[in-house]
FIKE-388010 format. One record per residue (C-alpha): residue in one letter; chain; z, y, x. Coordinates in nm, 3 decimals, m for minus. Example, Ala and Ser with C-alpha at 12.3 -4.5 7.8 and 13.67 -1.06 7.14 Angstrom:
BEGIN
   r   c        zz        yy        xx
   A   A     0.780    m0.450     1.230
   S   A     0.714    m0.106     1.367
END
This chain:
BEGIN
   r   c        zz        yy        xx
   M   A    m4.034     6.372    m2.728
   R   A    m4.085     6.225    m3.073
   E   A    m3.911     6.393    m3.366
   P   A    m3.826     6.216    m3.694
   Q   A    m4.066     6.258    m3.983
   V   A    m3.894     6.472    m4.245
   V   A    m3.867     6.305    m4.586
   P   A    m3.575     6.452    m4.787
   L   A    m3.361     6.268    m5.041
   D   A    m3.216     6.430    m5.352
   G   A    m2.844     6.484    m5.379
   L   A    m2.771     6.556    m5.013
   P   A    m2.631     6.874    m4.854
   A   A    m2.870     7.123    m4.697
   R   A    m2.659     7.147    m4.382
   V   A    m2.406     6.921    m4.211
   T   A    m2.155     7.008    m3.942
   V   A    m2.170     6.761    m3.655
   Y   A    m1.816     6.741    m3.515
   E   A    m1.850     6.613    m3.158
   V   A    m1.563     6.399    m3.029
   G   A    m1.720     6.265    m2.709
   P   A    m1.515     6.459    m2.453
   R   A    m1.187     6.349    m2.613
   D   A    m1.231     6.033    m2.818
   G   A    m1.531     5.922    m2.616
   L   A    m1.375     5.946    m2.271
   Q   A    m1.013     5.855    m2.348
   N   A    m1.090     5.484    m2.332
   E   A    m1.279     5.486    m2.001
   K   A    m1.134     5.250    m1.740
   A   A    m1.213     5.488    m1.453
   I   A    m1.092     5.847    m1.445
   V   A    m1.380     6.087    m1.503
   P   A    m1.353     6.394    m1.274
   V   A    m1.264     6.717    m1.451
   E   A    m1.579     6.882    m1.315
   V   A    m1.790     6.616    m1.490
   K   A    m1.598     6.661    m1.814
   A   A    m1.646     7.038    m1.802
   E   A    m2.018     7.001    m1.741
   F   A    m2.037     6.751    m2.027
   V   A    m1.880     7.004    m2.265
   R   A    m2.106     7.283    m2.142
   R   A    m2.415     7.069    m2.199
   L   A    m2.298     6.966    m2.546
   V   A    m2.250     7.330    m2.646
   A   A    m2.588     7.422    m2.496
   S   A    m2.749     7.157    m2.718
   G   A    m2.634     7.348    m3.026
   L   A    m2.314     7.167    m3.122
   T   A    m2.066     7.411    m3.275
   A   A    m1.758     7.185    m3.293
   V   A    m1.661     7.002    m2.974
   E   A    m1.319     6.838    m2.947
   T   A    m1.244     6.876    m2.579
   T   A    m0.927     6.689    m2.486
   S   A    m0.574     6.588    m2.586
   F   A    m0.226     6.700    m2.488
   V   A    m0.095     6.345    m2.513
   H   A     0.144     6.236    m2.239
   P   A    m0.059     6.122    m1.934
   T   A     0.136     5.795    m1.919
   W   A    m0.026     5.689    m2.246
   V   A    m0.377     5.824    m2.186
   P   A    m0.419     5.895    m1.813
   Q   A    m0.788     5.972    m1.865
   L   A    m0.686     6.299    m2.034
   A   A    m0.411     6.405    m1.794
   D   A    m0.628     6.695    m1.674
   A   A    m0.631     6.875    m2.011
   E   A    m0.516     7.215    m1.883
   A   A    m0.755     7.203    m1.588
   L   A    m1.045     7.118    m1.817
   L   A    m0.971     7.402    m2.056
   A   A    m0.938     7.646    m1.765
   A   A    m1.285     7.543    m1.644
   L   A    m1.451     7.622    m1.977
   P   A    m1.561     7.962    m2.107
   A   A    m1.468     8.093    m2.449
   Y   A    m1.779     8.038    m2.659
   D   A    m1.847     8.264    m2.956
   G   A    m1.890     8.065    m3.275
   V   A    m1.796     7.731    m3.120
   R   A    m1.487     7.540    m3.228
   M   A    m1.311     7.365    m2.939
   P   A    m1.012     7.180    m3.090
   V   A    m0.755     6.991    m2.887
   L   A    m0.555     6.691    m3.008
   V   A    m0.181     6.768    m3.017
   P   A     0.043     6.465    m3.085
   N   A     0.388     6.626    m3.101
   E   A     0.599     6.933    m3.024
   R   A     0.569     6.882    m2.648
   G   A     0.194     6.888    m2.686
   L   A     0.227     7.193    m2.909
   V   A     0.396     7.391    m2.632
   R   A     0.115     7.298    m2.393
   A   A    m0.148     7.398    m2.649
   L   A     0.010     7.736    m2.714
   D   A     0.054     7.802    m2.343
   A   A    m0.314     7.719    m2.288
   G   A    m0.426     7.956    m2.562
   V   A    m0.580     7.682    m2.775
   R   A    m0.709     7.827    m3.103
   E   A    m0.751     7.505    m3.302
   I   A    m0.565     7.175    m3.290
   A   A    m0.576     6.831    m3.444
   V   A    m0.299     6.583    m3.522
   F   A    m0.355     6.208    m3.541
   G   A    m0.181     6.012    m3.815
   S   A    m0.202     5.658    m3.945
   A   A    m0.252     5.503    m4.287
   T   A    m0.074     5.182    m4.182
   E   A     0.274     5.100    m4.057
   T   A     0.169     4.878    m3.767
   F   A    m0.068     5.130    m3.615
   A   A     0.181     5.412    m3.667
   R   A     0.434     5.210    m3.469
   R   A     0.190     5.116    m3.195
   N   A     0.021     5.454    m3.159
   L   A     0.300     5.698    m3.248
   N   A     0.621     5.496    m3.215
   R   A     0.700     5.615    m3.568
   T   A     0.688     5.477    m3.919
   V   A     0.435     5.624    m4.158
   A   A     0.714     5.826    m4.320
   E   A     0.842     5.948    m3.984
   Q   A     0.500     6.067    m3.870
   Y   A     0.510     6.355    m4.121
   E   A     0.837     6.479    m3.971
   M   A     0.675     6.475    m3.626
   F   A     0.364     6.661    m3.738
   A   A     0.529     6.919    m3.965
   P   A     0.642     7.166    m3.695
   V   A     0.314     7.128    m3.507
   V   A     0.105     7.209    m3.814
   A   A     0.340     7.488    m3.921
   A   A     0.321     7.662    m3.583
   Y   A    m0.056     7.694    m3.609
   R   A    m0.072     7.775    m3.978
   E   A     0.185     8.052    m3.927
   R   A    m0.065     8.202    m3.682
   D   A    m0.343     8.156    m3.941
   L   A    m0.515     7.906    m3.711
   P   A    m0.687     7.587    m3.832
   V   A    m0.542     7.237    m3.804
   R   A    m0.738     6.915    m3.844
   A   A    m0.554     6.603    m3.961
   Y   A    m0.691     6.267    m3.855
   V   A    m0.590     5.963    m4.056
   S   A    m0.670     5.637    m3.879
   M   A    m0.708     5.286    m4.025
   C   A    m0.843     5.421    m4.355
   F   A    m1.060     5.115    m4.422
   G   A    m0.899     4.829    m4.234
   D   A    m0.634     4.749    m3.976
   P   A    m0.659     4.475    m3.707
   W   A    m0.298     4.366    m3.771
   E   A    m0.257     4.429    m4.144
   G   A    m0.608     4.350    m4.265
   D   A    m0.747     4.533    m4.568
   V   A    m0.587     4.870    m4.639
   P   A    m0.554     4.955    m5.011
   V   A    m0.729     5.274    m5.120
   P   A    m0.417     5.416    m5.296
   Q   A    m0.218     5.373    m4.973
   V   A    m0.478     5.575    m4.781
   V   A    m0.493     5.843    m5.049
   E   A    m0.116     5.886    m5.040
   V   A    m0.115     5.936    m4.662
   C   A    m0.412     6.175    m4.672
   A   A    m0.252     6.383    m4.947
   R   A     0.073     6.404    m4.749
   M   A    m0.112     6.516    m4.437
   M   A    m0.293     6.788    m4.628
   A   A     0.032     6.893    m4.795
   L   A     0.172     6.969    m4.449
   G   A    m0.083     7.251    m4.432
   A   A    m0.381     7.093    m4.258
   T   A    m0.710     7.272    m4.321
   E   A    m0.935     6.973    m4.255
   L   A    m0.903     6.596    m4.301
   S   A    m1.088     6.335    m4.096
   L   A    m1.102     5.982    m4.238
   G   A    m1.103     5.726    m3.959
   D   A    m1.274     5.389    m3.987
   T   A    m1.097     5.298    m3.666
   I   A    m1.222     4.939    m3.636
   G   A    m1.557     4.993    m3.806
   V   A    m1.511     4.769    m4.111
   A   A    m1.610     5.012    m4.388
   N   A    m1.911     4.967    m4.613
   P   A    m2.084     5.219    m4.844
   G   A    m1.907     5.096    m5.157
   H   A    m1.566     5.126    m4.990
   T   A    m1.663     5.470    m4.861
   R   A    m1.749     5.592    m5.209
   A   A    m1.434     5.438    m5.359
   L   A    m1.207     5.616    m5.110
   L   A    m1.381     5.953    m5.142
   T   A    m1.378     5.930    m5.520
   A   A    m1.006     5.850    m5.518
   L   A    m0.933     6.139    m5.284
   A   A    m1.122     6.381    m5.510
   E   A    m0.934     6.251    m5.814
   A   A    m0.607     6.311    m5.623
   G   A    m0.703     6.674    m5.571
   V   A    m0.828     6.659    m5.212
   D   A    m1.120     6.898    m5.163
   L   A    m1.409     6.692    m5.023
   G   A    m1.543     7.012    m4.872
   A   A    m1.251     6.989    m4.628
   V   A    m1.314     6.622    m4.547
   S   A    m1.495     6.481    m4.246
   V   A    m1.579     6.115    m4.194
   H   A    m1.527     5.931    m3.866
   F   A    m1.703     5.595    m3.856
   H   A    m1.711     5.339    m3.578
   D   A    m2.019     5.118    m3.553
   T   A    m1.855     4.780    m3.492
   Y   A    m2.063     4.607    m3.760
   G   A    m2.360     4.845    m3.754
   Q   A    m2.254     5.022    m4.075
   A   A    m2.173     5.373    m3.948
   L   A    m2.497     5.542    m4.057
   A   A    m2.502     5.368    m4.396
   N   A    m2.144     5.478    m4.457
   T   A    m2.223     5.831    m4.345
   L   A    m2.516     5.857    m4.584
   E   A    m2.295     5.746    m4.872
   A   A    m2.032     6.003    m4.773
   L   A    m2.299     6.276    m4.783
   R   A    m2.398     6.162    m5.131
   C   A    m2.034     6.205    m5.233
   G   A    m2.030     6.567    m5.113
   V   A    m1.900     6.543    m4.757
   T   A    m2.064     6.795    m4.522
   S   A    m1.889     6.722    m4.191
   V   A    m1.935     6.409    m3.978
   D   A    m1.756     6.307    m3.658
   S   A    m1.966     6.149    m3.385
   S   A    m1.970     6.096    m3.011
   A   A    m2.259     6.179    m2.779
   G   A    m2.419     5.860    m2.655
   G   A    m2.190     5.650    m2.875
   L   A    m1.901     5.675    m2.630
   G   A    m1.552     5.576    m2.729
   G   A    m1.324     5.337    m2.904
   C   A    m0.950     5.335    m2.947
   P   A    m0.708     5.238    m2.668
   Y   A    m0.455     5.107    m2.923
   A   A    m0.699     4.903    m3.135
   E   A    m0.874     4.646    m2.922
   S   A    m1.137     4.558    m3.184
   A   A    m1.255     4.921    m3.209
   T   A    m1.595     4.966    m3.051
   G   A    m1.785     5.287    m3.000
   N   A    m1.807     5.580    m3.234
   L   A    m2.118     5.665    m3.429
   A   A    m2.361     5.808    m3.171
   T   A    m2.433     6.177    m3.223
   E   A    m2.801     6.124    m3.144
   D   A    m2.834     5.850    m3.408
   L   A    m2.663     6.077    m3.661
   V   A    m2.881     6.378    m3.579
   W   A    m3.200     6.169    m3.594
   M   A    m3.109     6.057    m3.946
   L   A    m3.002     6.401    m4.063
   H   A    m3.312     6.573    m3.929
   G   A    m3.531     6.305    m4.087
   L   A    m3.365     6.385    m4.420
   G   A    m3.439     6.754    m4.375
   I   A    m3.071     6.840    m4.324
   E   A    m2.998     7.127    m4.087
   T   A    m2.753     7.071    m3.800
   G   A    m2.841     7.338    m3.545
   V   A    m2.861     7.065    m3.280
   D   A    m3.146     7.039    m3.029
   L   A    m3.201     6.662    m3.024
   P   A    m3.398     6.645    m2.695
   A   A    m3.127     6.848    m2.520
   L   A    m2.859     6.622    m2.664
   V   A    m3.043     6.308    m2.552
   A   A    m3.076     6.454    m2.202
   T   A    m2.702     6.523    m2.201
   S   A    m2.617     6.164    m2.291
   V   A    m2.861     6.029    m2.032
   W   A    m2.687     6.248    m1.773
   M   A    m2.341     6.134    m1.887
   A   A    m2.447     5.769    m1.879
   E   A    m2.548     5.822    m1.515
   Q   A    m2.203     5.963    m1.439
   L   A    m2.040     5.658    m1.600
   G   A    m2.277     5.413    m1.434
   R   A    m2.399     5.238    m1.746
   P   A    m2.662     5.294    m2.017
   S   A    m2.579     5.468    m2.343
   P   A    m2.532     5.234    m2.641
   S   A    m2.708     5.488    m2.867
   R   A    m3.033     5.345    m3.005
   T   A    m3.182     5.693    m3.031
   V   A    m3.100     5.770    m2.670
   A   A    m3.259     5.441    m2.565
   A   A    m3.572     5.518    m2.769
   L   A    m3.615     5.879    m2.660
   A   A    m3.489     5.883    m2.301
   P   A    m3.761     5.938    m2.041
   R   A    m3.878     5.620    m1.873
   G   A    m3.832     5.618    m1.495
END
């Protein structure tokens, strides 16, 4: 299998953490329910490919996301991997109880930078979302366990249009002030560009947010996800969210297409001489296998280029 030619660029990190969201964000929008045995095998294959951060599922109410109703069963089917982060999305205090009962060691909460999406996704205002998240974050921080804070609609909103940078910075700062240890910036509908990416990251740094604790989460609606990621790396970001095979979207934002494909990200990073710890051929094989389970080809260009021809 072909590997990228390594030609480094100055000003980039030596290593990047690839934060895999396929099992949660990738599968939550599937029309058909994926069997828990398939999900467990998917996670096992992802870890075997060298990924060290794999977000497995969500404790959201099954009425809202029935695809993830098997969260406890999935976690019970997975071993405890040394050195592998396996966060679970926890939306509220009911989800918190489930997470604690399941022995989850790392959680994520999912906030919004805009009022409309907060209402549609959380049934809260932006101000009210902090009250909902505060006890969830506190419960894990009191146990000295990490908490990731997602902020969605950081670059644009399908109902409100452009989202001002200061508005996003204010929400991100509030989420971190709750005690979150990591911040993920969501380009939920894929409208960001490199200039906008730099402007937001610069503003966050000026507001006192440590970019070493920031991850970027780009969707590829307009084909800009890799360009935006490269600009984020130039700004000092060293963690990037992606989904194996480019799976995923957002069930509450109809214009949101798939996430940045992990294979496309790893191909670029390896070509730049950046270490990831990921075995690209093994990852491609995993996405080919998952595409077979879903009954459709992977949208990842790298998977299409490197997958064995039948």
